mmJSON file of the N, C-alpha and C atoms, coordinates in Angstrom:
{"data_MODEL":{"atom_site":{
"group_PDB":["ATOM","ATOM","ATOM","ATOM","ATOM","ATOM","ATOM","ATOM","ATOM","ATOM","ATOM","ATOM","ATOM","ATOM","ATOM","ATOM","ATOM","ATOM","ATOM","ATOM","ATOM","ATOM","ATOM","ATOM","ATOM","ATOM","ATOM","ATOM","ATOM","ATOM","ATOM","ATOM","ATOM","ATOM","ATOM","ATOM","ATOM","ATOM","ATOM","ATOM","ATOM","ATOM","ATOM","ATOM","ATOM","ATOM","ATOM","ATOM","ATOM","ATOM","ATOM","ATOM","ATOM","ATOM","ATOM","ATOM","ATOM","ATOM","ATOM","ATOM","ATOM","ATOM","ATOM","ATOM","ATOM","ATOM","ATOM","ATOM","ATOM","ATOM","ATOM","ATOM","ATOM","ATOM","ATOM","ATOM","ATOM","ATOM","ATOM","ATOM","ATOM","ATOM","ATOM","ATOM","ATOM","ATOM","ATOM","ATOM","ATOM","ATOM","ATOM","ATOM","ATOM","ATOM","ATOM","ATOM","ATOM","ATOM","ATOM","ATOM","ATOM","ATOM","ATOM","ATOM","ATOM","ATOM","ATOM","ATOM","ATOM","ATOM","ATOM","ATOM","ATOM","ATOM","ATOM","ATOM","ATOM","ATOM","ATOM","ATOM","ATOM","ATOM","ATOM","ATOM","ATOM","ATOM","ATOM","ATOM","ATOM","ATOM","ATOM","ATOM","ATOM","ATOM","ATOM","ATOM","ATOM","ATOM","ATOM","ATOM","ATOM","ATOM","ATOM","ATOM","ATOM","ATOM","ATOM","ATOM","ATOM","ATOM","ATOM","ATOM","ATOM","ATOM","ATOM","ATOM","ATOM","ATOM","ATOM","ATOM","ATOM","ATOM","ATOM","ATOM","ATOM","ATOM","ATOM","ATOM","ATOM","ATOM","ATOM","ATOM","ATOM","ATOM","ATOM","ATOM","ATOM","ATOM","ATOM","ATOM","ATOM","ATOM","ATOM","ATOM","ATOM","ATOM","ATOM","ATOM","ATOM","ATOM","ATOM","ATOM","ATOM","ATOM","ATOM","ATOM","ATOM","ATOM","ATOM","ATOM","ATOM","ATOM","ATOM","ATOM","ATOM","ATOM","ATOM","ATOM","ATOM","ATOM","ATOM","ATOM","ATOM","ATOM","ATOM","ATOM","ATOM","ATOM","ATOM","ATOM","ATOM","ATOM","ATOM","ATOM","ATOM","ATOM","ATOM","ATOM","ATOM","ATOM","ATOM","ATOM","ATOM","ATOM","ATOM","ATOM","ATOM","ATOM","ATOM","ATOM"],
"id":[1,2,3,4,5,6,7,8,9,10,11,12,13,14,15,16,17,18,19,20,21,22,23,24,25,26,27,28,29,30,31,32,33,34,35,36,37,38,39,40,41,42,43,44,45,46,47,48,49,50,51,52,53,54,55,56,57,58,59,60,61,62,63,64,65,66,67,68,69,70,71,72,73,74,75,76,77,78,79,80,81,82,83,84,85,86,87,88,89,90,91,92,93,94,95,96,97,98,99,100,101,102,103,104,105,106,107,108,109,110,111,112,113,114,115,116,117,118,119,120,121,122,123,124,125,126,127,128,129,130,131,132,133,134,135,136,137,138,139,140,141,142,143,144,145,146,147,148,149,150,151,152,153,154,155,156,157,158,159,160,161,162,163,164,165,166,167,168,169,170,171,172,173,174,175,176,177,178,179,180,181,182,183,184,185,186,187,188,189,190,191,192,193,194,195,196,197,198,199,200,201,202,203,204,205,206,207,208,209,210,211,212,213,214,215,216,217,218,219,220,221,222,223,224,225,226,227,228,229,230,231,232,233,234,235,236,237,238,239,240],
"type_symbol":["N","C","C","N","C","C","N","C","C","N","C","C","N","C","C","N","C","C","N","C","C","N","C","C","N","C","C","N","C","C","N","C","C","N","C","C","N","C","C","N","C","C","N","C","C","N","C","C","N","C","C","N","C","C","N","C","C","N","C","C","N","C","C","N","C","C","N","C","C","N","C","C","N","C","C","N","C","C","N","C","C","N","C","C","N","C","C","N","C","C","N","C","C","N","C","C","N","C","C","N","C","C","N","C","C","N","C","C","N","C","C","N","C","C","N","C","C","N","C","C","N","C","C","N","C","C","N","C","C","N","C","C","N","C","C","N","C","C","N","C","C","N","C","C","N","C","C","N","C","C","N","C","C","N","C","C","N","C","C","N","C","C","N","C","C","N","C","C","N","C","C","N","C","C","N","C","C","N","C","C","N","C","C","N","C","C","N","C","C","N","C","C","N","C","C","N","C","C","N","C","C","N","C","C","N","C","C","N","C","C","N","C","C","N","C","C","N","C","C","N","C","C","N","C","C","N","C","C","N","C","C","N","C","C","N","C","C","N","C","C"],
"label_atom_id":["N","CA","C","N","CA","C","N","CA","C","N","CA","C","N","CA","C","N","CA","C","N","CA","C","N","CA","C","N","CA","C","N","CA","C","N","CA","C","N","CA","C","N","CA","C","N","CA","C","N","CA","C","N","CA","C","N","CA","C","N","CA","C","N","CA","C","N","CA","C","N","CA","C","N","CA","C","N","CA","C","N","CA","C","N","CA","C","N","CA","C","N","CA","C","N","CA","C","N","CA","C","N","CA","C","N","CA","C","N","CA","C","N","CA","C","N","CA","C","N","CA","C","N","CA","C","N","CA","C","N","CA","C","N","CA","C","N","CA","C","N","CA","C","N","CA","C","N","CA","C","N","CA","C","N","CA","C","N","CA","C","N","CA","C","N","CA","C","N","CA","C","N","CA","C","N","CA","C","N","CA","C","N","CA","C","N","CA","C","N","CA","C","N","CA","C","N","CA","C","N","CA","C","N","CA","C","N","CA","C","N","CA","C","N","CA","C","N","CA","C","N","CA","C","N","CA","C","N","CA","C","N","CA","C","N","CA","C","N","CA","C","N","CA","C","N","CA","C","N","CA","C","N","CA","C","N","CA","C","N","CA","C","N","CA","C","N","CA","C","N","CA","C","N","CA","C","N","CA","C"],
"label_alt_id":[null,null,null,null,null,null,null,null,null,null,null,null,null,null,null,null,null,null,null,null,null,null,null,null,null,null,null,null,null,null,null,null,null,null,null,null,null,null,null,null,null,null,null,null,null,null,null,null,null,null,null,null,null,null,null,null,null,null,null,null,null,null,null,null,null,null,null,null,null,null,null,null,null,null,null,null,null,null,null,null,null,null,null,null,null,null,null,null,null,null,null,null,null,null,null,null,null,null,null,null,null,null,null,null,null,null,null,null,null,null,null,null,null,null,null,null,null,null,null,null,null,null,null,null,null,null,null,null,null,null,null,null,null,null,null,null,null,null,null,null,null,null,null,null,null,null,null,null,null,null,null,null,null,null,null,null,null,null,null,null,null,null,null,null,null,null,null,null,null,null,null,null,null,null,null,null,null,null,null,null,null,null,null,null,null,null,null,null,null,null,null,null,null,null,null,null,null,null,null,null,null,null,null,null,null,null,null,null,null,null,null,null,null,null,null,null,null,null,null,null,null,null,null,null,null,null,null,null,null,null,null,null,null,null,null,null,null,null,null,null],
"label_comp_id":["MET","MET","MET","ALA","ALA","ALA","ILE","ILE","ILE","THR","THR","THR","GLN","GLN","GLN","PRO","PRO","PRO","SER","SER","SER","LYS","LYS","LYS","ARG","ARG","ARG","SER","SER","SER","LYS","LYS","LYS","THR","THR","THR","ASP","ASP","ASP","ALA","ALA","ALA","PHE","PHE","PHE","THR","THR","THR","ALA","ALA","ALA","GLU","GLU","GLU","ALA","ALA","ALA","PRO","PRO","PRO","ASP","ASP","ASP","ALA","ALA","ALA","GLN","GLN","GLN","ARG","ARG","ARG","THR","THR","THR","PRO","PRO","PRO","LYS","LYS","LYS","LEU","LEU","LEU","ARG","ARG","ARG","GLY","GLY","GLY","LYS","LYS","LYS","ARG","ARG","ARG","GLN","GLN","GLN","PRO","PRO","PRO","LEU","LEU","LEU","THR","THR","THR","PHE","PHE","PHE","THR","THR","THR","LEU","LEU","LEU","PRO","PRO","PRO","PRO","PRO","PRO","GLU","GLU","GLU","ILE","ILE","ILE","ILE","ILE","ILE","ALA","ALA","ALA","GLY","GLY","GLY","VAL","VAL","VAL","ASP","ASP","ASP","ALA","ALA","ALA","VAL","VAL","VAL","ALA","ALA","ALA","ALA","ALA","ALA","ALA","ALA","ALA","GLU","GLU","GLU","LYS","LYS","LYS","ARG","ARG","ARG","SER","SER","SER","ARG","ARG","ARG","ALA","ALA","ALA","ASN","ASN","ASN","MET","MET","MET","ILE","ILE","ILE","GLU","GLU","GLU","ILE","ILE","ILE","ILE","ILE","ILE","LEU","LEU","LEU","GLY","GLY","GLY","GLN","GLN","GLN","TYR","TYR","TYR","LEU","LEU","LEU","GLU","GLU","GLU","ALA","ALA","ALA","ARG","ARG","ARG","GLN","GLN","GLN","ARG","ARG","ARG","ARG","ARG","ARG","PRO","PRO","PRO","ASP","ASP","ASP","ALA","ALA","ALA","ALA","ALA","ALA"],
"label_asym_id":["A","A","A","A","A","A","A","A","A","A","A","A","A","A","A","A","A","A","A","A","A","A","A","A","A","A","A","A","A","A","A","A","A","A","A","A","A","A","A","A","A","A","A","A","A","A","A","A","A","A","A","A","A","A","A","A","A","A","A","A","A","A","A","A","A","A","A","A","A","A","A","A","A","A","A","A","A","A","A","A","A","A","A","A","A","A","A","A","A","A","A","A","A","A","A","A","A","A","A","A","A","A","A","A","A","A","A","A","A","A","A","A","A","A","A","A","A","A","A","A","A","A","A","A","A","A","A","A","A","A","A","A","A","A","A","A","A","A","A","A","A","A","A","A","A","A","A","A","A","A","A","A","A","A","A","A","A","A","A","A","A","A","A","A","A","A","A","A","A","A","A","A","A","A","A","A","A","A","A","A","A","A","A","A","A","A","A","A","A","A","A","A","A","A","A","A","A","A","A","A","A","A","A","A","A","A","A","A","A","A","A","A","A","A","A","A","A","A","A","A","A","A","A","A","A","A","A","A","A","A","A","A","A","A","A","A","A","A","A","A"],
"label_entity_id":["1","1","1","1","1","1","1","1","1","1","1","1","1","1","1","1","1","1","1","1","1","1","1","1","1","1","1","1","1","1","1","1","1","1","1","1","1","1","1","1","1","1","1","1","1","1","1","1","1","1","1","1","1","1","1","1","1","1","1","1","1","1","1","1","1","1","1","1","1","1","1","1","1","1","1","1","1","1","1","1","1","1","1","1","1","1","1","1","1","1","1","1","1","1","1","1","1","1","1","1","1","1","1","1","1","1","1","1","1","1","1","1","1","1","1","1","1","1","1","1","1","1","1","1","1","1","1","1","1","1","1","1","1","1","1","1","1","1","1","1","1","1","1","1","1","1","1","1","1","1","1","1","1","1","1","1","1","1","1","1","1","1","1","1","1","1","1","1","1","1","1","1","1","1","1","1","1","1","1","1","1","1","1","1","1","1","1","1","1","1","1","1","1","1","1","1","1","1","1","1","1","1","1","1","1","1","1","1","1","1","1","1","1","1","1","1","1","1","1","1","1","1","1","1","1","1","1","1","1","1","1","1","1","1","1","1","1","1","1","1"],
"label_seq_id":[1,1,1,2,2,2,3,3,3,4,4,4,5,5,5,6,6,6,7,7,7,8,8,8,9,9,9,10,10,10,11,11,11,12,12,12,13,13,13,14,14,14,15,15,15,16,16,16,17,17,17,18,18,18,19,19,19,20,20,20,21,21,21,22,22,22,23,23,23,24,24,24,25,25,25,26,26,26,27,27,27,28,28,28,29,29,29,30,30,30,31,31,31,32,32,32,33,33,33,34,34,34,35,35,35,36,36,36,37,37,37,38,38,38,39,39,39,40,40,40,41,41,41,42,42,42,43,43,43,44,44,44,45,45,45,46,46,46,47,47,47,48,48,48,49,49,49,50,50,50,51,51,51,52,52,52,53,53,53,54,54,54,55,55,55,56,56,56,57,57,57,58,58,58,59,59,59,60,60,60,61,61,61,62,62,62,63,63,63,64,64,64,65,65,65,66,66,66,67,67,67,68,68,68,69,69,69,70,70,70,71,71,71,72,72,72,73,73,73,74,74,74,75,75,75,76,76,76,77,77,77,78,78,78,79,79,79,80,80,80],
"pdbx_PDB_ins_code":[null,null,null,null,null,null,null,null,null,null,null,null,null,null,null,null,null,null,null,null,null,null,null,null,null,null,null,null,null,null,null,null,null,null,null,null,null,null,null,null,null,null,null,null,null,null,null,null,null,null,null,null,null,null,null,null,null,null,null,null,null,null,null,null,null,null,null,null,null,null,null,null,null,null,null,null,null,null,null,null,null,null,null,null,null,null,null,null,null,null,null,null,null,null,null,null,null,null,null,null,null,null,null,null,null,null,null,null,null,null,null,null,null,null,null,null,null,null,null,null,null,null,null,null,null,null,null,null,null,null,null,null,null,null,null,null,null,null,null,null,null,null,null,null,null,null,null,null,null,null,null,null,null,null,null,null,null,null,null,null,null,null,null,null,null,null,null,null,null,null,null,null,null,null,null,null,null,null,null,null,null,null,null,null,null,null,null,null,null,null,null,null,null,null,null,null,null,null,null,null,null,null,null,null,null,null,null,null,null,null,null,null,null,null,null,null,null,null,null,null,null,null,null,null,null,null,null,null,null,null,null,null,null,null,null,null,null,null,null,null],
"Cartn_x":[54.599,55.491,56.071,56.029,56.503,58.024,58.563,60.006,60.304,61.145,61.487,62.939,63.214,64.582,65.268,66.552,67.255,67.268,67.363,67.395,68.626,68.439,69.558,70.402,69.878,70.628,71.377,72.61,73.396,73.099,73.556,73.365,74.083,75.21,75.959,75.159,74.545,73.73,72.549,71.92,70.786,71.237,72.397,72.921,73.249,73.942,74.327,73.126,72.099,70.91,70.175,70.356,69.684,70.471,71.662,72.474,71.796,71.938,71.264,71.717,72.946,73.43,73.279,72.515,72.342,71.092,70.558,69.36,69.686,68.769,68.97,68.82,69.598,69.464,68.336,67.558,66.447,66.944,66.126,66.486,66.367,67.348,67.354,67.114,66.476,66.318,67.358,68.478,69.563,70.094,69.999,70.446,69.255,68.077,66.861,66.244,65.584,64.913,63.426,62.561,61.121,60.64,59.648,59.088,57.587,56.821,55.368,54.869,54.03,53.448,52.116,51.331,50.038,50.067,49.324,49.219,47.757,47.408,46.039,45.762,44.523,44.183,44.555,44.491,44.824,46.287,47.166,48.597,48.879,48.238,48.427,47.961,46.821,46.314,47.297,47.863,48.841,50.099,50.595,51.788,51.485,50.313,49.931,49.843,49.314,49.197,50.578,51.482,52.838,53.55,53.38,54.022,53.531,52.241,51.696,52.246,52.346,52.873,54.343,55.073,56.505,56.752,55.669,55.753,56.639,56.353,57.083,56.083,56.595,55.723,55.546,54.529,54.293,55.499,56.02,57.156,58.376,58.632,59.772,59.577,58.356,58.088,58.257,57.791,57.963,59.453,60.229,61.672,62.327,61.934,62.496,62.133,60.866,60.403,61.131,61.245,61.949,63.427,64.041,65.448,65.667,64.772,64.887,64.707,63.768,63.547,64.782,65.357,66.527,67.733,67.919,69.011,68.815,67.595,67.301,67.504,67.137,67.294,68.763,69.593,71.033,71.679,71.156,71.73,71.373,70.307,69.903,70.902,71.256,72.246,71.712,70.391,69.844,69.484,69.788,69.466,70.339,69.7,70.451,70.864],
"Cartn_y":[32.036,32.487,33.837,34.798,36.146,36.208,37.01,37.217,38.464,38.323,39.45,39.837,41.107,41.579,41.402,41.152,41.005,42.325,42.227,43.408,44.244,45.559,46.451,46.658,46.301,46.435,45.153,45.273,44.097,43.696,42.54,42.077,43.003,43.543,44.46,45.732,46.272,47.481,47.229,46.091,45.756,45.633,45.037,44.86,46.215,47.077,48.365,49.294,49.129,49.963,49.684,48.502,48.143,48.558,49.082,49.513,50.692,50.769,51.841,53.248,53.402,54.726,54.993,54.167,54.325,55.129,55.863,56.655,57.771,58.01,59.047,60.42,61.35,62.717,63.383,64.222,64.872,65.819,65.96,66.874,68.304,69.104,70.489,71.401,72.515,73.559,74.617,74.584,75.475,75.02,75.888,75.537,75.328,75.205,75.085,73.7,73.291,71.993,72.236,71.636,71.847,71.283,71.95,71.543,71.771,70.79,70.909,70.656,71.551,71.378,72.121,71.851,72.508,73.403,74.504,75.456,75.815,76.209,76.678,77.963,78.161,79.343,80.669,80.734,81.977,82.342,81.336,81.59,82.016,81.355,81.721,83.153,83.524,84.892,85.899,85.564,86.454,86.607,85.496,85.535,86.333,86.115,86.853,88.358,88.741,90.161,90.8,90.116,90.645,90.682,89.631,89.577,90.711,90.987,92.074,93.423,93.611,94.868,95.052,93.962,94.014,93.9,93.73,93.533,92.341,91.218,89.972,88.855,87.748,86.59,85.838,85.007,84.19,83.295,82.65,81.737,82.488,83.678,84.469,84.908,85.275,85.711,84.556,83.366,82.197,81.899,82.013,81.795,82.792,84.052,85.082,84.801,84.498,84.248,83.043,81.962,80.777,81.073,81.825,82.188,83.009,83.984,84.803,83.962,83.031,82.156,81.31,80.728,79.877,80.675,81.888,82.738,83.093,83.457,83.795,82.579,81.426,80.202,79.868,80.111,79.83,80.77,81.983,82.951,82.661,81.894,81.584,80.639,80.87,79.989,78.576,78.42,77.088,76.314,76.859,76.169,74.95,73.861,72.605,72.387],
"Cartn_z":[127.548,128.587,128.169,129.084,128.787,128.818,127.927,127.901,128.739,129.718,130.583,130.385,130.591,130.493,131.848,131.825,133.09,133.859,135.164,136.018,135.717,135.691,135.429,136.676,137.826,139.065,139.364,139.698,140.04,141.486,141.865,143.237,144.218,143.801,144.661,144.897,143.842,143.985,144.919,144.787,145.637,147.094,147.31,148.663,149.301,148.575,149.147,149.316,148.518,148.647,149.949,150.504,151.747,152.98,152.811,153.949,154.653,155.977,156.712,156.296,155.868,155.487,153.991,153.31,151.863,151.524,152.512,152.251,151.274,150.382,149.382,150.02,149.545,150.021,149.249,149.923,149.229,148.144,147.103,146.023,146.526,146.196,146.627,145.437,145.706,144.698,145.05,144.371,144.751,146.097,147.097,148.446,149.37,148.811,149.616,149.478,150.549,150.571,150.805,149.993,150.178,151.505,152.098,153.373,153.322,153.779,153.794,155.208,155.709,157.03,157.085,158.124,158.271,159.5,159.436,160.536,160.743,161.967,162.203,161.4,160.992,160.19,160.865,162.202,162.906,162.717,162.761,162.59,161.15,160.194,158.789,158.552,159.139,158.982,159.584,160.728,161.352,160.516,159.987,159.136,157.868,157.292,156.08,156.34,157.51,157.841,157.972,158.676,158.837,157.49,156.699,155.382,154.476,154.516,153.699,154.163,155.473,156.004,155.634,155.575,155.239,153.73,152.972,151.514,151.161,151.822,151.596,151.322,150.813,150.591,151.911,151.956,153.141,153.43,152.396,152.583,153.113,152.569,153.027,154.473,154.841,156.211,157.191,156.82,157.686,157.853,156.779,156.845,157.807,157.727,158.603,160.058,160.304,161.672,162.275,161.516,162.017,162.255,161.348,161.524,162.784,163.04,164.246,165.502,165.459,166.612,166.904,165.857,166.051,166.553,166.053,166.533,168.004,168.378,169.778,170.678,170.196,170.997,171.213,170.207,170.351,171.357,171.491,172.42,173.869,174.091,175.459,176.101,177.36,178.008,178.266,178.396,178.661,177.406,176.237,174.966,174.813,174.429,174.274,172.846],
"occupancy":[1.0,1.0,1.0,1.0,1.0,1.0,1.0,1.0,1.0,1.0,1.0,1.0,1.0,1.0,1.0,1.0,1.0,1.0,1.0,1.0,1.0,1.0,1.0,1.0,1.0,1.0,1.0,1.0,1.0,1.0,1.0,1.0,1.0,1.0,1.0,1.0,1.0,1.0,1.0,1.0,1.0,1.0,1.0,1.0,1.0,1.0,1.0,1.0,1.0,1.0,1.0,1.0,1.0,1.0,1.0,1.0,1.0,1.0,1.0,1.0,1.0,1.0,1.0,1.0,1.0,1.0,1.0,1.0,1.0,1.0,1.0,1.0,1.0,1.0,1.0,1.0,1.0,1.0,1.0,1.0,1.0,1.0,1.0,1.0,1.0,1.0,1.0,1.0,1.0,1.0,1.0,1.0,1.0,1.0,1.0,1.0,1.0,1.0,1.0,1.0,1.0,1.0,1.0,1.0,1.0,1.0,1.0,1.0,1.0,1.0,1.0,1.0,1.0,1.0,1.0,1.0,1.0,1.0,1.0,1.0,1.0,1.0,1.0,1.0,1.0,1.0,1.0,1.0,1.0,1.0,1.0,1.0,1.0,1.0,1.0,1.0,1.0,1.0,1.0,1.0,1.0,1.0,1.0,1.0,1.0,1.0,1.0,1.0,1.0,1.0,1.0,1.0,1.0,1.0,1.0,1.0,1.0,1.0,1.0,1.0,1.0,1.0,1.0,1.0,1.0,1.0,1.0,1.0,1.0,1.0,1.0,1.0,1.0,1.0,1.0,1.0,1.0,1.0,1.0,1.0,1.0,1.0,1.0,1.0,1.0,1.0,1.0,1.0,1.0,1.0,1.0,1.0,1.0,1.0,1.0,1.0,1.0,1.0,1.0,1.0,1.0,1.0,1.0,1.0,1.0,1.0,1.0,1.0,1.0,1.0,1.0,1.0,1.0,1.0,1.0,1.0,1.0,1.0,1.0,1.0,1.0,1.0,1.0,1.0,1.0,1.0,1.0,1.0,1.0,1.0,1.0,1.0,1.0,1.0,1.0,1.0,1.0,1.0,1.0,1.0],
"B_iso_or_equiv":[0.0,0.0,0.0,0.0,0.0,0.0,0.0,0.0,0.0,0.0,0.0,0.0,0.0,0.0,0.0,0.0,0.0,0.0,0.0,0.0,0.0,0.0,0.0,0.0,0.0,0.0,0.0,0.0,0.0,0.0,0.0,0.0,0.0,0.0,0.0,0.0,0.0,0.0,0.0,0.0,0.0,0.0,0.0,0.0,0.0,0.0,0.0,0.0,0.0,0.0,0.0,0.0,0.0,0.0,0.0,0.0,0.0,0.0,0.0,0.0,0.0,0.0,0.0,0.0,0.0,0.0,0.0,0.0,0.0,0.0,0.0,0.0,0.0,0.0,0.0,0.0,0.0,0.0,0.0,0.0,0.0,0.0,0.0,0.0,0.0,0.0,0.0,0.0,0.0,0.0,0.0,0.0,0.0,0.0,0.0,0.0,0.0,0.0,0.0,0.0,0.0,0.0,0.0,0.0,0.0,0.0,0.0,0.0,0.0,0.0,0.0,0.0,0.0,0.0,0.0,0.0,0.0,0.0,0.0,0.0,0.0,0.0,0.0,0.0,0.0,0.0,0.0,0.0,0.0,0.0,0.0,0.0,0.0,0.0,0.0,0.0,0.0,0.0,0.0,0.0,0.0,0.0,0.0,0.0,0.0,0.0,0.0,0.0,0.0,0.0,0.0,0.0,0.0,0.0,0.0,0.0,0.0,0.0,0.0,0.0,0.0,0.0,0.0,0.0,0.0,0.0,0.0,0.0,0.0,0.0,0.0,0.0,0.0,0.0,0.0,0.0,0.0,0.0,0.0,0.0,0.0,0.0,0.0,0.0,0.0,0.0,0.0,0.0,0.0,0.0,0.0,0.0,0.0,0.0,0.0,0.0,0.0,0.0,0.0,0.0,0.0,0.0,0.0,0.0,0.0,0.0,0.0,0.0,0.0,0.0,0.0,0.0,0.0,0.0,0.0,0.0,0.0,0.0,0.0,0.0,0.0,0.0,0.0,0.0,0.0,0.0,0.0,0.0,0.0,0.0,0.0,0.0,0.0,0.0,0.0,0.0,0.0,0.0,0.0,0.0],
"pdbx_formal_charge":[null,null,null,null,null,null,null,null,null,null,null,null,null,null,null,null,null,null,null,null,null,null,null,null,null,null,null,null,null,null,null,null,null,null,null,null,null,null,null,null,null,null,null,null,null,null,null,null,null,null,null,null,null,null,null,null,null,null,null,null,null,null,null,null,null,null,null,null,null,null,null,null,null,null,null,null,null,null,null,null,null,null,null,null,null,null,null,null,null,null,null,null,null,null,null,null,null,null,null,null,null,null,null,null,null,null,null,null,null,null,null,null,null,null,null,null,null,null,null,null,null,null,null,null,null,null,null,null,null,null,null,null,null,null,null,null,null,null,null,null,null,null,null,null,null,null,null,null,null,null,null,null,null,null,null,null,null,null,null,null,null,null,null,null,null,null,null,null,null,null,null,null,null,null,null,null,null,null,null,null,null,null,null,null,null,null,null,null,null,null,null,null,null,null,null,null,null,null,null,null,null,null,null,null,null,null,null,null,null,null,null,null,null,null,null,null,null,null,null,null,null,null,null,null,null,null,null,null,null,null,null,null,null,null,null,null,null,null,null,null],
"auth_seq_id":[1,1,1,2,2,2,3,3,3,4,4,4,5,5,5,6,6,6,7,7,7,8,8,8,9,9,9,10,10,10,11,11,11,12,12,12,13,13,13,14,14,14,15,15,15,16,16,16,17,17,17,18,18,18,19,19,19,20,20,20,21,21,21,22,22,22,23,23,23,24,24,24,25,25,25,26,26,26,27,27,27,28,28,28,29,29,29,30,30,30,31,31,31,32,32,32,33,33,33,34,34,34,35,35,35,36,36,36,37,37,37,38,38,38,39,39,39,40,40,40,41,41,41,42,42,42,43,43,43,44,44,44,45,45,45,46,46,46,47,47,47,48,48,48,49,49,49,50,50,50,51,51,51,52,52,52,53,53,53,54,54,54,55,55,55,56,56,56,57,57,57,58,58,58,59,59,59,60,60,60,61,61,61,62,62,62,63,63,63,64,64,64,65,65,65,66,66,66,67,67,67,68,68,68,69,69,69,70,70,70,71,71,71,72,72,72,73,73,73,74,74,74,75,75,75,76,76,76,77,77,77,78,78,78,79,79,79,80,80,80],
"auth_comp_id":["MET","MET","MET","ALA","ALA","ALA","ILE","ILE","ILE","THR","THR","THR","GLN","GLN","GLN","PRO","PRO","PRO","SER","SER","SER","LYS","LYS","LYS","ARG","ARG","ARG","SER","SER","SER","LYS","LYS","LYS","THR","THR","THR","ASP","ASP","ASP","ALA","ALA","ALA","PHE","PHE","PHE","THR","THR","THR","ALA","ALA","ALA","GLU","GLU","GLU","ALA","ALA","ALA","PRO","PRO","PRO","ASP","ASP","ASP","ALA","ALA","ALA","GLN","GLN","GLN","ARG","ARG","ARG","THR","THR","THR","PRO","PRO","PRO","LYS","LYS","LYS","LEU","LEU","LEU","ARG","ARG","ARG","GLY","GLY","GLY","LYS","LYS","LYS","ARG","ARG","ARG","GLN","GLN","GLN","PRO","PRO","PRO","LEU","LEU","LEU","THR","THR","THR","PHE","PHE","PHE","THR","THR","THR","LEU","LEU","LEU","PRO","PRO","PRO","PRO","PRO","PRO","GLU","GLU","GLU","ILE","ILE","ILE","ILE","ILE","ILE","ALA","ALA","ALA","GLY","GLY","GLY","VAL","VAL","VAL","ASP","ASP","ASP","ALA","ALA","ALA","VAL","VAL","VAL","ALA","ALA","ALA","ALA","ALA","ALA","ALA","ALA","ALA","GLU","GLU","GLU","LYS","LYS","LYS","ARG","ARG","ARG","SER","SER","SER","ARG","ARG","ARG","ALA","ALA","ALA","ASN","ASN","ASN","MET","MET","MET","ILE","ILE","ILE","GLU","GLU","GLU","ILE","ILE","ILE","ILE","ILE","ILE","LEU","LEU","LEU","GLY","GLY","GLY","GLN","GLN","GLN","TYR","TYR","TYR","LEU","LEU","LEU","GLU","GLU","GLU","ALA","ALA","ALA","ARG","ARG","ARG","GLN","GLN","GLN","ARG","ARG","ARG","ARG","ARG","ARG","PRO","PRO","PRO","ASP","ASP","ASP","ALA","ALA","ALA","ALA","ALA","ALA"],
"auth_asym_id":["A","A","A","A","A","A","A","A","A","A","A","A","A","A","A","A","A","A","A","A","A","A","A","A","A","A","A","A","A","A","A","A","A","A","A","A","A","A","A","A","A","A","A","A","A","A","A","A","A","A","A","A","A","A","A","A","A","A","A","A","A","A","A","A","A","A","A","A","A","A","A","A","A","A","A","A","A","A","A","A","A","A","A","A","A","A","A","A","A","A","A","A","A","A","A","A","A","A","A","A","A","A","A","A","A","A","A","A","A","A","A","A","A","A","A","A","A","A","A","A","A","A","A","A","A","A","A","A","A","A","A","A","A","A","A","A","A","A","A","A","A","A","A","A","A","A","A","A","A","A","A","A","A","A","A","A","A","A","A","A","A","A","A","A","A","A","A","A","A","A","A","A","A","A","A","A","A","A","A","A","A","A","A","A","A","A","A","A","A","A","A","A","A","A","A","A","A","A","A","A","A","A","A","A","A","A","A","A","A","A","A","A","A","A","A","A","A","A","A","A","A","A","A","A","A","A","A","A","A","A","A","A","A","A","A","A","A","A","A","A"],
"auth_atom_id":["N","CA","C","N","CA","C","N","CA","C","N","CA","C","N","CA","C","N","CA","C","N","CA","C","N","CA","C","N","CA","C","N","CA","C","N","CA","C","N","CA","C","N","CA","C","N","CA","C","N","CA","C","N","CA","C","N","CA","C","N","CA","C","N","CA","C","N","CA","C","N","CA","C","N","CA","C","N","CA","C","N","CA","C","N","CA","C","N","CA","C","N","CA","C","N","CA","C","N","CA","C","N","CA","C","N","CA","C","N","CA","C","N","CA","C","N","CA","C","N","CA","C","N","CA","C","N","CA","C","N","CA","C","N","CA","C","N","CA","C","N","CA","C","N","CA","C","N","CA","C","N","CA","C","N","CA","C","N","CA","C","N","CA","C","N","CA","C","N","CA","C","N","CA","C","N","CA","C","N","CA","C","N","CA","C","N","CA","C","N","CA","C","N","CA","C","N","CA","C","N","CA","C","N","CA","C","N","CA","C","N","CA","C","N","CA","C","N","CA","C","N","CA","C","N","CA","C","N","CA","C","N","CA","C","N","CA","C","N","CA","C","N","CA","C","N","CA","C","N","CA","C","N","CA","C","N","CA","C","N","CA","C","N","CA","C","N","CA","C","N","CA","C","N","CA","C","N","CA","C"],
"pdbx_PDB_model_num":[1,1,1,1,1,1,1,1,1,1,1,1,1,1,1,1,1,1,1,1,1,1,1,1,1,1,1,1,1,1,1,1,1,1,1,1,1,1,1,1,1,1,1,1,1,1,1,1,1,1,1,1,1,1,1,1,1,1,1,1,1,1,1,1,1,1,1,1,1,1,1,1,1,1,1,1,1,1,1,1,1,1,1,1,1,1,1,1,1,1,1,1,1,1,1,1,1,1,1,1,1,1,1,1,1,1,1,1,1,1,1,1,1,1,1,1,1,1,1,1,1,1,1,1,1,1,1,1,1,1,1,1,1,1,1,1,1,1,1,1,1,1,1,1,1,1,1,1,1,1,1,1,1,1,1,1,1,1,1,1,1,1,1,1,1,1,1,1,1,1,1,1,1,1,1,1,1,1,1,1,1,1,1,1,1,1,1,1,1,1,1,1,1,1,1,1,1,1,1,1,1,1,1,1,1,1,1,1,1,1,1,1,1,1,1,1,1,1,1,1,1,1,1,1,1,1,1,1,1,1,1,1,1,1,1,1,1,1,1,1]
}}}
């Protein structure tokens, strides 16, 4: 018969871990959160071309483009 060590988590910890609001927050790098997504090759080529012309990285260019889109959307009167 194998000897096992007792669980390090108490019953209270197990109970609270199952609560709906007990979800863990994602790990951040500084003030940034990693994001992974896929794009069609044409869009990537376009972003790369603009990034090269602006002497920026692809990630920085995507951040700028998304930021500009969100700012423009907030200025629209019909934005929800």
